[in-house]
N, C-alpha and C positions, 0 to 999 in steps of 0.2 A: 506697227511702233514706231514711234516719235526718235529725234535726236539731238540731244544737243548740243549747242554747237556754242561756249560757251569761254568767257576768259578770267584770266585769274591776273587781277593787279591790286600790286599795292607798289608801286609803277609795274611793270612786267614779269613775270616772274615768268624764266624757261624751264625746258626739263625739270618741272617741279611735277611728284609722284597725285595723280588726281582717282578718291579712290572715294564711291560713289555707291550709297547707302537706299535703301528704301524703308521707310515706315512701316514696319509688321500689321499685325492685328492688334498684338500686346503692346500698343505701345513701344517700343524699342526699333531700333535702327537694323536693318539687318545688311554686311556686306553682300554687295552684289559681286560676281565673279573675276568680273575684266575690271584690272586698272590700268589707267591711261596713264599720256605723258601728257605736258604741256607742248608747246613747239617752240619758234625760238622767239617770237614773238608775244609767247604766254598764253595763246589760243588753244585749247580740248573740244575736243570730239568725243561725241559715246554715244552710241545708236542703244538699239533695242529697250529703249524707256516706255514703259506704259502710261497710264494717268496714277497717280500720287503721288504723294509727301514720299521726297530728295535729298538726304543730306549731302552734301557734296564735300570733302576736304580737302585739301591740299596740304604737301609737305612737301621742304626741301626746296629745289631749284638753286637761280642765280637771279636776282634781282636786277633783269638791265636796263633801269634806272638810274641807282642808286651803285651800280658796279659789287654788291654785294650777295653773296653763298645766305637765302633768307631760310633765318633760322626759329619763325615763327609757321605753327599749321595756323592755318587759315580752313573758315567754312561757309559754309550755305545753310538756309533749310528752305527747300520751294518746294510749292506747288506744283508741278504739271499736267494741265490740265490736259483734255482731251482733245484738244489742235497744236501741244505740244507748248515749247517754250525754246525760246531760242535765244541767246547773248545774256545768260545769264553769266553774274559777274561776280567774283569771287572778289571780295574786301573786309580790312581790319571793321568794316562797318556791319559790314555779311556777317562777320565771326562773331560782332559783339551781340546784335541780334541771334545769332542764333544760340549760344550763349543761353541767353536769356528767355529763351523756347523750350530749354529739356532743363532747364534749373531750379524752373517751379512745380515738378512734376506734374503736372497736370497733365490731359491727354492731349497731344497734337494735333490741331487741327486746320484746314486752310484759313479760318476764321482766326486762332488763336494767329500765325503767322502774320496776318493783317493787320491787326491789331498791334504785334509790336510794332513791324512795319514801323505804323502809324507814331507810335510813340514814343520811340526814340528821333523818326523825321522834326516830332513836335519840339523834341528836348532840345535838338541840334538848331531847329531854324532850318532842315532844309524839306524837299519836299518827297513823299515817296517815290513818286519814277526818280528822280536826281538819285538819291541811295542805291534805286537798282540799273542806272544806267555805268556804262564804263566811262570815268568821271576823264579820265585822257584825252579819250576819242575824242569822246563830246564838251570837251571842251569845260569843263563843269567847276569854275576853278575854286567855286566855295565848296564842294563835293571836296573835291583834291586838298583844299589848306583843311578842313576835318580830316583828314585819312594823316595829312601829315602829321599832326596836331597832336591822333593818336599815340604814332608813334614816337614823335618826341615822348611824349609822355610813357608811351610804354618801357623806353627806351632809358630813359632816367629815372626807372624804379625801381627799373630791371639792376643797369647798372651803380644807384646807388643803395643798395638793399647789400651789394655784393653773396649773393648767398645760392649756395648751385640748387637750392632749391627753387628758389623764385626765377621766371622766365619769362618771355614774352605773351607763351600761353595761359600761367598764371594771371599776369597782369591783367591780360584781355578779358580773362573769366570773371574778373572782381572788377572790372569797369563796367561790366552789363550789370 
């Protein structure tokens, strides 16, 4: 089995709960037994990963870039190959892609995942590789700027509506 070695970044989010789901044959995600937590720099590892399609969900924690509690659920859907996949990054952009992948009700495949990454990259003028990389570590100011813009839009809408039923998660889902 392989190991996921990854980073949670909307800034870096420490002490966040990471849940990992594997795609089942009925096109639903099944929560794996163990949870993990991000370290002080937003990194996390998860062992016992076999090839397949996984959803990684991050909740809670503390954003060490803006010095605030993280109130947004971040997700990503990834195809783990037989060679493993390391350095997975969970960001608002992967969250938009994950919502997009799950929202149409069609079967989730590696081709569909690739198509959704390509579609968002074209819409934002970014490369798929850049969307998948850690924008802070790799000094990708263009990706960091887009992530900041998504967060500002989400904050503006959430704060402007002043409705307890509207939160960052709902805004990101609707942006997708």
